[in-house]
C-alpha positions as CSV (number, residue, x, y, z in Angstrom):
1,V,-34.7,-64.3,169.5
2,P,-35.2,-61.2,167.3
3,S,-37.3,-62.0,164.2
4,A,-38.4,-60.2,161.1
5,V,-41.4,-60.8,158.8
6,S,-40.9,-59.5,155.3
7,G,-41.8,-60.4,151.7
8,D,-38.4,-59.1,150.8
9,R,-36.1,-61.6,152.6
10,L,-33.0,-59.4,152.0
11,A,-34.7,-56.4,153.7
12,G,-35.7,-58.7,156.6
13,A,-32.1,-59.9,157.0
14,R,-30.8,-56.3,156.9
15,A,-33.3,-55.3,159.6
16,L,-31.7,-57.9,161.9
17,E,-28.0,-57.8,161.0
18,A,-27.1,-55.6,164.0
19,Q,-28.9,-57.9,166.5
20,G,-27.0,-61.2,166.0
21,D,-24.3,-62.9,164.1
22,S,-26.4,-65.7,162.5
23,L,-29.7,-65.8,160.6
24,V,-32.1,-68.7,160.4
25,L,-34.4,-68.4,157.4
26,D,-37.5,-70.5,157.0
27,D,-38.6,-71.5,153.5
28,G,-35.7,-69.7,152.0
29,F,-33.9,-72.2,149.7
30,S,-34.9,-70.2,146.6
31,H,-34.1,-66.8,148.0
32,R,-30.6,-66.7,146.6
33,R,-29.8,-63.0,147.1
34,L,-28.9,-63.9,150.7
35,H,-25.6,-65.5,151.4
36,R,-26.0,-68.9,153.2
37,D,-23.6,-71.1,155.1
38,L,-25.9,-74.1,155.4
39,D,-28.9,-75.1,153.4
40,V,-31.2,-77.8,154.9
41,V,-33.9,-79.1,152.6
42,V,-36.8,-80.9,154.1
43,L,-38.5,-83.5,151.9
44,R,-41.6,-85.6,152.6
45,S,-40.3,-89.1,152.2
46,E,-43.7,-90.8,151.9
47,R,-44.3,-89.1,148.6
48,G,-42.1,-91.8,147.0
49,P,-41.1,-91.0,143.4
50,E,-43.0,-87.8,143.5
51,T,-40.5,-86.4,146.1
52,L,-38.1,-85.4,143.3
53,R,-40.7,-84.1,140.8
54,H,-41.3,-80.5,139.9
55,L,-44.7,-78.8,140.5
56,P,-47.5,-79.7,139.7
57,W,-46.4,-83.3,139.6
58,G,-44.4,-83.1,142.9
59,P,-43.4,-80.7,145.7
60,L,-40.3,-79.1,144.1
61,R,-40.5,-75.4,143.2
62,E,-37.5,-75.6,140.8
63,S,-35.6,-78.3,138.8
64,V,-34.4,-81.2,140.8
65,T,-30.8,-80.2,139.9
66,G,-31.3,-77.2,142.3
67,L,-31.1,-79.7,145.1
68,G,-27.4,-79.9,144.4
69,R,-27.1,-76.6,146.4
70,A,-28.3,-78.3,149.6
71,H,-25.9,-79.3,152.3
72,V,-28.4,-81.5,154.1
73,F,-31.5,-83.5,153.0
74,W,-33.9,-84.0,155.9
75,L,-36.3,-86.8,155.0
76,H,-39.5,-86.6,157.1
77,G,-42.4,-88.9,157.1
78,A,-43.9,-92.1,158.4
79,Q,-42.7,-94.2,155.5
80,G,-40.8,-94.1,152.2
81,H,-37.4,-93.2,153.7
82,E,-35.4,-95.9,151.9
83,Q,-36.9,-95.2,148.4
84,T,-36.4,-91.5,148.7
85,S,-33.0,-91.8,150.2
86,Q,-31.7,-94.1,147.4
87,A,-33.1,-91.8,144.7
88,L,-31.3,-88.8,146.3
89,R,-28.1,-90.7,146.8
90,L,-27.9,-91.6,143.1
91,R,-28.0,-87.9,142.2
92,F,-26.2,-86.4,145.2
93,P,-24.0,-89.0,146.8
94,E,-22.0,-86.5,148.9
95,T,-25.0,-84.7,150.6
96,L,-25.7,-85.6,154.2
97,Q,-29.1,-87.2,154.8
98,V,-31.0,-87.3,158.1
99,R,-34.4,-88.9,158.8
100,S,-37.3,-88.2,161.1
101,T,-40.9,-89.3,161.7
102,P,-43.9,-87.4,163.0
103,R,-45.3,-87.9,166.5
104,L,-48.7,-86.7,167.6
105,M,-48.9,-84.7,170.8
106,G,-51.9,-83.7,172.9
107,A,-54.3,-86.5,171.9
108,E,-53.8,-88.7,174.9
109,T,-57.0,-87.6,176.7
110,L,-59.0,-88.1,173.5
111,A,-58.4,-91.8,173.0
112,G,-61.7,-93.6,172.4
113,R,-63.7,-90.4,172.1
114,S,-65.6,-89.0,169.1
115,V,-64.4,-85.5,168.0
116,V,-64.9,-82.8,165.5
117,L,-61.8,-81.9,163.6
118,V,-61.3,-78.3,162.4
119,T,-58.4,-77.6,160.0
120,A,-57.1,-74.7,157.9
121,I,-53.8,-76.3,156.9
122,A,-52.3,-77.7,153.6
123,R,-52.7,-81.4,154.4
124,P,-55.5,-82.1,156.9
125,E,-55.5,-85.8,156.0
126,R,-52.2,-86.2,158.0
127,V,-53.8,-84.9,161.2
128,E,-56.9,-87.2,160.8
129,Q,-54.6,-90.2,160.1
130,S,-52.6,-89.4,163.2
131,L,-55.7,-89.1,165.3
132,S,-57.0,-92.4,164.0
133,E,-53.7,-94.1,164.9
134,A,-54.1,-92.6,168.4
135,A,-57.6,-94.3,168.7
136,V,-59.5,-91.0,168.3
137,R,-62.7,-91.1,166.2
138,V,-63.2,-88.2,163.9
139,V,-66.9,-88.1,163.3
140,E,-67.1,-84.6,161.8
141,R,-64.5,-82.6,159.9
142,L,-64.6,-79.0,158.8
143,V,-61.8,-78.4,156.3
144,F,-61.0,-74.8,155.4
145,P,-58.3,-73.5,152.9
146,D,-54.7,-73.3,154.1
147,H,-54.1,-70.1,156.2
148,H,-57.9,-69.4,156.4
149,R,-59.0,-66.8,159.0
150,F,-62.1,-67.9,160.8
151,S,-65.0,-65.5,160.5
152,P,-67.9,-65.2,163.1
153,E,-70.0,-67.2,160.7
154,D,-67.3,-69.9,160.5
155,L,-67.2,-70.1,164.3
156,E,-71.0,-70.4,164.5
157,R,-70.9,-73.2,161.9
158,I,-68.2,-75.1,163.8
159,D,-70.1,-74.8,167.1
160,H,-73.3,-76.0,165.5
161,R,-71.6,-79.0,163.9
162,A,-69.8,-79.9,167.1
163,Q,-73.1,-80.4,169.1
164,G,-71.2,-80.5,172.3
165,R,-68.5,-82.9,171.1
166,P,-64.8,-82.0,171.6
167,I,-63.4,-79.7,168.9
168,V,-59.9,-80.5,167.9
169,C,-57.5,-78.3,165.9
170,T,-53.8,-78.0,165.2
171,A,-51.5,-75.5,167.0
172,K,-51.4,-73.5,163.8
173,D,-55.2,-73.0,163.7
174,A,-55.5,-72.6,167.5
175,V,-53.7,-69.2,167.2
176,K,-56.6,-68.0,165.1
177,L,-59.2,-69.4,167.5
178,S,-57.5,-68.0,170.6
179,N,-59.7,-64.9,170.7
180,S,-62.9,-66.8,170.1
181,S,-65.2,-68.2,172.8
182,L,-65.0,-71.6,171.0
183,S,-63.8,-74.3,173.3
184,H,-61.2,-76.4,171.6
185,Q,-58.4,-78.9,172.2
186,V,-55.0,-78.5,170.5
187,V,-53.0,-81.4,169.0
188,D,-49.6,-80.8,167.5
189,V,-47.0,-82.9,165.7
190,D,-43.5,-83.2,167.1
191,V,-40.5,-84.7,165.3
192,D,-38.8,-87.9,166.3
193,I,-35.2,-88.1,165.1
194,T,-32.7,-90.8,166.0
195,E,-29.8,-89.9,168.2
196,R,-27.4,-90.9,165.4
197,D,-29.1,-88.6,162.9
198,R,-29.3,-85.7,165.4
199,D,-25.6,-86.0,166.1
200,L,-24.8,-86.0,162.4
201,L,-26.9,-82.9,161.9
202,W,-25.3,-81.0,164.7
203,A,-21.8,-82.1,163.6
204,K,-22.6,-80.5,160.2
205,V,-23.9,-77.3,161.8
206,E,-20.8,-77.1,164.0
207,S,-18.4,-77.6,161.1
208,V,-20.1,-74.8,159.2
209,F,-19.6,-72.4,162.1
210,E,-16.0,-73.5,162.5
211,Q,-15.3,-72.8,158.9
212,R,-17.0,-69.3,159.2
213,L,-14.9,-68.5,162.3
214,R,-11.7,-69.5,160.5
215,A,-12.6,-67.4,157.5
216,S,-13.3,-64.4,159.8
217,S,-9.9,-64.9,161.5
218,D,-8.2,-65.0,158.1
219,N,-9.8,-61.7,157.1
220,F,-9.2,-60.0,160.5
221,P,-5.9,-61.2,161.9
């Protein structure tokens, strides 16, 4: 799949327009210079009432009324689905909602063991909670800022703190450790979504493409 990385999303889209007929834009809800056929907004359901609050009191980067542009609300989290769903339905009763929960992968061989957790992600407490639920004991944690690039000094510090115990990190951080000599085990989070919600989501996607194809046929008989 051809991809483009650009601070200017419109420039990135133009660089790809000759290589396909559809674009998938990550984290692009507020980039409104680009035409969109389908907007899917992912919301962390366990935040409860904070889900629909503007920064710094919640996760929204613009007014909650902006969610009216969304075609799908994807509620993700281990809890809080009902509360968040009801709040959204009161404001946006016609918008499709689907739900999912996180599922930890790669921790099966670590059950019952003591590990050192290394993270450079936005919410490291989620990973630690998931490891605890998988019967993995986190006895040391080294928390770096989100997107941190590990320096030689960082690697030396991690190795020293590990003292021979397994070093665990996420797939996001493993990319930045791949060129180091540090032995580490990767855990990742997959998404569990019910068959019903998956079918609803794909039906929405298919309907959008059908509408676009009909519009193209009308313009070019």
